[in-house]
C-alpha positions as CSV (number, residue, x, y, z in Angstrom):
1,X,0.1,0.1,-0.1
2,X,1.0,3.7,-0.6
3,X,0.4,5.0,2.8
4,X,1.8,2.3,5.5
5,X,2.0,-0.9,3.7
6,X,5.5,-2.6,2.9
7,X,7.4,-1.3,-0.3
8,X,7.7,-3.4,-3.5
9,X,10.9,-4.6,-4.0
10,X,10.8,-4.7,-7.3
11,X,9.1,-3.2,-10.3
12,X,8.6,-6.6,-12.2
13,X,8.1,-9.6,-11.4
14,X,9.0,-12.8,-13.5
15,X,6.0,-15.9,-13.0
16,X,6.2,-19.4,-14.8
17,X,3.7,-21.8,-15.7
18,X,4.5,-25.5,-16.3
19,X,1.9,-27.5,-18.4
20,X,2.9,-30.8,-20.3
21,X,6.7,-30.3,-20.0
22,X,6.1,-26.3,-21.7
23,X,7.0,-24.1,-19.8
24,X,6.5,-20.4,-20.5
25,X,7.7,-17.1,-18.6
26,X,5.9,-13.7,-18.5
27,X,6.8,-10.7,-17.1
28,X,4.2,-8.4,-15.4
29,X,5.2,-4.8,-14.8
30,X,4.3,-3.6,-11.2
31,X,1.4,-0.3,-11.5
32,X,3.5,1.0,-8.6
33,X,5.5,4.1,-10.0
34,X,9.4,4.8,-8.9
35,X,8.0,7.9,-6.6
36,X,5.1,5.6,-4.9
37,X,7.8,3.3,-4.2
38,X,9.7,5.6,-2.3
39,X,6.6,6.8,-0.3
40,X,6.1,3.5,0.8
41,X,9.5,2.8,2.0
42,X,9.8,5.9,3.9
43,X,6.6,5.6,5.4
44,X,6.8,2.4,6.3
45,X,10.0,3.1,8.2
46,X,9.4,5.9,9.9
47,X,6.0,5.9,11.0
48,X,4.7,4.8,14.3
49,X,2.4,2.9,15.2
50,X,0.3,5.2,16.6
51,X,0.2,7.3,12.9
52,X,-0.2,4.1,10.7
53,X,-3.3,3.5,12.8
54,X,-4.9,6.7,12.7
55,X,-4.0,6.5,8.8
56,X,-6.4,3.2,9.3
57,X,-9.0,4.9,10.6
58,X,-9.1,8.0,7.9
59,X,-9.0,5.3,5.1
60,X,-11.8,3.2,6.6
61,X,-14.0,6.3,7.0
62,X,-13.6,7.3,3.5
63,X,-14.5,3.4,2.1
64,X,-17.4,3.7,0.1
65,X,-19.7,2.0,2.5
66,X,-19.1,4.0,5.3
67,X,-19.0,7.8,3.1
68,X,-22.4,8.1,3.8
69,X,-23.4,7.4,7.4
70,X,-19.3,8.9,8.7
71,X,-18.1,11.1,5.8
72,X,-21.7,13.5,5.4
73,X,-22.2,13.8,8.6
74,X,-18.3,14.9,9.5
75,X,-19.1,17.5,6.6
76,X,-22.2,19.0,8.2
77,X,-20.7,19.0,11.5
78,X,-17.4,21.4,9.9
79,X,-19.9,23.3,8.3
80,X,-21.7,24.1,11.7
81,X,-18.2,24.6,13.5
82,X,-17.0,27.2,10.9
83,X,-20.1,28.9,11.4
84,X,-19.8,29.2,15.4
85,X,-16.2,30.2,15.0
86,X,-17.3,33.0,12.7
87,X,-19.9,34.7,14.4
88,X,-17.2,34.4,17.7
89,X,-14.5,36.5,15.9
90,X,-16.8,38.8,14.6
91,X,-20.2,39.1,16.2
92,X,-18.2,39.1,19.9
93,X,-15.4,40.8,18.3
94,X,-13.0,38.5,19.9
95,X,-8.8,38.7,18.8
96,X,-7.6,35.4,19.9
97,X,-8.6,32.3,22.2
98,X,-6.7,30.9,24.3
99,X,-6.7,27.3,25.5
100,X,-4.9,24.1,26.2
101,X,-3.7,22.5,23.8
102,X,-4.0,18.9,25.5
103,X,-6.4,17.9,28.5
104,X,-3.6,16.0,29.9
105,X,0.1,16.5,30.7
106,X,2.6,14.5,28.2
107,X,3.1,11.0,29.3
108,X,6.9,10.4,30.0
109,X,9.0,8.6,27.1
110,X,9.2,5.5,29.0
111,X,5.8,5.2,29.8
112,X,5.2,5.4,25.7
113,X,8.2,2.8,24.9
114,X,6.2,0.5,27.4
115,X,2.7,0.8,25.8
116,X,4.1,0.0,22.3
117,X,6.1,-3.1,23.4
118,X,3.3,-4.2,25.0
119,X,0.8,-3.0,22.4
120,X,-1.6,-1.0,24.8
121,X,-4.4,0.2,22.3
122,X,-6.0,1.7,25.5
123,X,-3.7,4.5,25.5
124,X,-4.1,5.0,21.8
125,X,-8.2,5.2,22.5
126,X,-6.9,8.0,25.0
127,X,-4.8,9.5,23.1
128,X,-7.3,10.0,20.1
129,X,-10.0,11.6,22.7
130,X,-7.6,14.0,24.2
131,X,-7.8,15.4,21.1
132,X,-10.8,17.1,21.2
133,X,-9.2,20.0,22.2
134,X,-7.4,20.4,18.5
135,X,-9.7,19.1,16.4
136,X,-12.6,21.9,16.2
137,X,-9.8,24.1,14.8
138,X,-8.4,22.0,12.0
139,X,-12.3,21.5,10.8
140,X,-12.8,25.2,10.8
141,X,-9.7,25.7,8.9
142,X,-8.3,28.4,11.7
143,X,-4.9,29.4,12.0
144,X,-3.2,27.9,15.3
145,X,-0.7,27.6,17.4
146,X,0.6,25.4,20.2
147,X,3.5,26.8,22.6
148,X,5.1,25.4,25.4
149,X,3.9,27.4,28.7
150,X,6.5,26.5,32.0
151,X,5.3,25.5,35.2
152,X,7.2,25.3,38.3
153,X,5.8,23.7,41.3
154,X,7.6,23.3,44.7
155,X,7.2,20.1,47.0
156,X,8.2,20.1,50.5
157,X,8.7,17.3,51.5
158,X,11.0,16.8,55.6
159,X,12.3,20.1,55.4
160,X,13.6,19.6,51.8
161,X,11.9,21.9,48.8
162,X,11.8,20.0,45.6
163,X,11.4,22.1,42.4
164,X,9.7,20.4,39.0
165,X,9.5,22.3,35.7
166,X,6.5,21.0,33.7
167,X,5.9,23.0,30.2
168,X,2.4,22.5,29.4
169,X,1.1,23.2,25.7
170,X,-1.4,26.1,25.0
171,X,-2.9,27.0,21.9
172,X,-3.3,29.9,20.5
173,X,-6.7,30.4,17.7
174,X,-7.1,33.1,15.3
175,X,-9.6,34.2,12.9
176,X,-8.8,33.3,9.2
177,X,-6.1,35.1,8.3
178,X,-4.8,36.3,11.4
179,X,-1.5,34.5,11.3
180,X,0.4,37.6,12.3
181,X,-1.8,38.5,15.4
182,X,-1.2,35.0,16.5
183,X,2.6,34.9,15.9
184,X,3.2,38.1,17.7
185,X,0.7,36.4,20.5
186,X,2.7,33.5,20.9
187,X,6.3,35.3,20.8
188,X,4.7,37.9,23.8
189,X,3.4,34.9,25.7
190,X,6.6,32.4,25.2
191,X,9.5,35.2,26.2
192,X,7.0,36.2,29.5
193,X,6.7,32.5,30.4
194,X,10.5,32.3,29.9
195,X,11.6,35.1,31.7
196,X,9.1,33.9,34.5
197,X,11.4,30.8,34.6
198,X,14.5,31.8,34.9
199,X,13.5,34.4,37.8
200,X,12.0,31.3,39.6
201,X,14.8,28.9,39.0
């Protein structure tokens, strides 16, 4: 397959058939182009299991037997979201929206490795549910940017102060064609976050 399957090693394949000691050999030219083969090799090597899983979900939704039940319903939701966001920015005169990128903190890398080795798909389901903060923005076609905001917490244990620095993702969403504005807001917020973090440390 082009998106996620194993790459084809050869462009041609040779088949032999034998009937009554008469052997005929035919060569069939593969229908996969060189560029498609390169795509297949790169994606099979570099795409992780979560990316492949989401590609499979998208392919399944666009299949002919689910097109009317899934895709058409999704287009109606997309049109409704676009209309609501447009009213939010125009009627209420809002310049930008600041909201979390995800609902939870990012898991430690060692935990992700353990989940992949154990093929724990429950974490994948939770990861898809965590996209609820970013998917509406994408469906509405609005510009947005996600930046890390440092959060420093201090815990006291046995007269010892332990300081932990955690970065959480915050996204800035603007109206259509307001990329310059959200980039300016993002730069200002990140500069302030870095200054506050350096003062606390």
